[in-house]
N, C-alpha and C positions, 0 to 999 in steps of 0.2 A: 242482826241481822234484820237487815233494809223492809220491817211491814210491809213498802210500798209494792217492792218488787211482788210480782205476780206468782213466777211458777216460784222460787226461794218461799214466800208461805203458803202454799200448795198444802193440801192435805196429802195429795199423791207423793210432794215431794217430802216431804217432812215422814211420811210413810215407809221411803224410799230411806231413810237419815237412820229410823227408828229400828231397820230389822235387816236392812242390809250395810254391815259390819264392814271399818275400814281398816286394811292393813298395812301396815309399815311394814316394806319387806328391803332387806339389804342385801345386796349380793357382791358386794365391790369389796375390797379390804378396804376403802373411804368408806366409813360410819355416816360420814352427813350425806352419800347418793342414796335417798330413801325411795322407793319405790311404793304409790298411793293406790290402791287395787278394792273395787267394789268387785264383790264375785258371786253372782246370783243364780238362779237356774237349781236342775240338781246335780251334784257331785259325783256321781256314777260317770259323767259324762265326762271322758277327753280327749273330746277336738271341740273346745269352748271356741265361741264366737269373743276376740276379742275386737274392745274399740279403742282409737288411736285418736285423739283430740287436736285441737286447731290449737296457733300461736296462743290464742287466747284462753284454752280452757282446764279444766284440773278435770281429777277424775270422776266427777259427778255428773258432767252433765249430760251425759248417757245414760241418766236414771232410768227416763221413761223406756228402754230398749233394755236394760237387766233385771226393769221389775215387768214388765209385759211381755217378752220374750220367756224369763224365766217362770213365769206363771203356766204357757205351753208348752214347758216340755225344754225351752234351748238351754245352756249354758250361757252364760254371756257376764263377759268379762268386762270392765271399764278401768280404766288406769293414768295415773298422767303419771309421769319420768324425772327421775333429777336431776340435775345439770350437767351435759353434756356440750361439749364445743364443736363437734363437726359430727356427721355422722355414722363416721363408722365406729364411734367409742360410743353411740346409742345403742349401733347394730349389737354389737358385743355385751353389754348392759344387759339388751332386749332378750340375746338369748341365750344368757346366765339366767333371767329371770322365769326363763320359760323351762330350763332345769332345772332350777329348783322349785319351781312348782311338777316338775314331773309330768307337762305338757310335750310329745312328741313332735304332734302337728296340731295346726292350728287355721281358724280361719279368720281374718284382719277385717274391719271394717274402720276406714280412715277417714278423718274430716280435715283438707285442705294440706297441711302441714302432714298431719296423722297418714295421710291417705301418700303422700312421696316419701316418710317413711315406712309404710307400709310395703310397698313399692324397693326399697331399698332392701328392706331385710327379707325380701323374697331373693333378690339377684343374691345376698351376701350368704345366702345358704344355702345354694345350688346345688352343692359339692353332697349338702347332707340337708334335703329338701324339709321345711318347715312349717311349708305354708299349702294349706289347702287350695284356699281359692284366694278372693278379691275383691271386698267393695270398697269404692273410690268414687266418694263427696266432696263437690266442687272442688277436683282436687288438679294436678300439674304430676308434669314429666319433667321439667328445666324451670331451674329457680330462676334463669337470667332473666326470665318475663316479669321480675320486679325489681328489674333493674338498680338493684342494693349494691352488687355483688363489690362494685372497689370499696364499696363503707362497712360492707360485712363485717372486717376485722376490729375495726374501730367501735361499735355498738355496743362490747362491754362494758366503754368508756359512757357511755351517756348518763344521763338522771333518768330515773322513773319513770315522771311527767312525760318528757318526752320520746321513750319507745312506746310510751301506753296513748300519744296521741296516734305515732305511727301506726300503730294496732288499730285504732278505733277509728283513723282515718276512713277504712276499708268496710267499715260497718252498713254504708247508706244513711244517704239523706235524705234519698225521696219516701211520697207518703205510703205508708204500711200499713197493712191491717193492726189488728191489736195483737195475734198471737204472733206475730214475725217479731209486731214493735216488744210484748215481752220476753221471746227469744234473745235479742240483742239488750236488752235492759237486763237479763240473767248475766248474758256472757258478759256485760260491762263489771255486773257485781267479781267475775271468778278473776277477770283481768285486774282487779284492785288487788285481789288476795297475793298475787304473786312478787314476788319480789324482784328486785332488779335485776339480779343475779339469772334467776327462773327465766326473766322475761327475757334478757338480755342472749340469755347462752338461744334462747327457742329462736330466738331470733336470725340470731348468727344463723342455724342449720337453715333457716327458709331462706334468707339471701348469702350465703355463699354460693359458687360456684360449682355446682353442682347439676347431673342430669341421670335419669336411668338410661340404661339400657333396654329398651321395651325391645327388642329379635329377643331377649332370654327368657325374657315372658307371654309368648304368644300364645303358646300351650295350655297358659291356665285359664279354671274357670275365674271369670273376673265379669262383674258389676259396675258397669258406673252410675253415677247417682246424680240429677241434676235437675235444676229449678230454672222453669225461667224469666221469671222475675229479674232484677235487680242483686246483682253478688259480688265479691269481691274477685273473682273470678273472671277475665275476661274472654270475650265471646271467643275471640282468638284463640285462646289458654286453651279450653273447653272442643272446639274444633280440631286443635295438634292432640288432645288425649282421645280423640276419636277417630284420628286415622292412625296412632301410636296403638291402638287396638282394637281392630276392622272387626274383630269376632266377637265384642262383648257386646252381650247382655245389658239394652239401655232401662232406665227406669228413671224416671221421669216428672218432676211436675210442673203444677200449673207454678205454683208462686212456693214460698218458701224462707227467702233470703237464704242471708249464709248458713244458718244454723237451724236447717229441715229436721233434722232428728226429733227437737226441741219443738218446732214451728208448727210441722205437720207429720209429727210421732208419729200416728196413725198408717200412713200412707208410708215410712220410712220401715215400719214397722213389716210389712204388707210384703214391701220387696225383699226384704232380707231377710223373712220366712221364705219365698218364692226362692229363693238364692240358694239357701242351706236347703230346700225341700232334696235339689238336685241329687245333693249327698246323700241323701237319707234314702230316695227312689235306687240310688246303686249299688247301697248297700242290702237293701233288701232280693235286686236279683242277685246282686253275690251270692247270699243266703241260699236261696233258691237254686242257684246252679250249684253250691256247695252240695246243698242238701240232697238235690240227684246224683249226683256225680256220687253220694257213699251209697245211695239206692241201687245206684248203678255196680257197683263195690258188692253191694251184699246181695 
């Protein structure tokens, strides 16, 4: 471990790695397709918040959410996925993972590619809904914005160094405060840990021509989380996301860069609680109505 990396050598991160085991789960016939899962918070909760990382992320990049929200009574699961070369295969693999974990319904928090996959999975399971709500962080609805659709089928051939440069070129070069800089350093460390095939498959899903049919998701409870400073998602793409979900709740942060769940975790965690609190209130209202009906029957 690089001791110069502030986040990976922090007491909080070391506590996370010491106290939250990383489960390795295989749900396919191919034993090499291994999901990595960190599961924090009360195990009695059967509708967890599941966090999906960006291209450069591994299962531990949401450790601040797993630890802090878990301590407040929320069940938070952070994961990284095995090699899938197209979105439909990923969606089917994720569905099998939920079946294995015996989760009928979930909340999804996705960052960048993770947010795109969260939307795709929601539409993939519309006939048998598995997603209760969505939180999208610095995400998008159409991969054409990355302008790599023509070269996407050939990404599997590129050396790891070239692929990593493609990703790091989006990390930003403008002056940034120490917390944002530390989050970039941590994500670079995570990026370096990915194999060529892992990175190539993620970039292929990120860049292959695909879009979200947003008309299918208009009725979902959805929060869009954004930063106002420099990030990889262009302003035009953010505006398109807003237009796609005009009724979504907005969670703005003055700054935070590409990875606010690391650099501005307190703000992000507060927004996540506000989002999830709606479902707690709905459940309380349901229980009150149920009890009132029972009283009338008696």
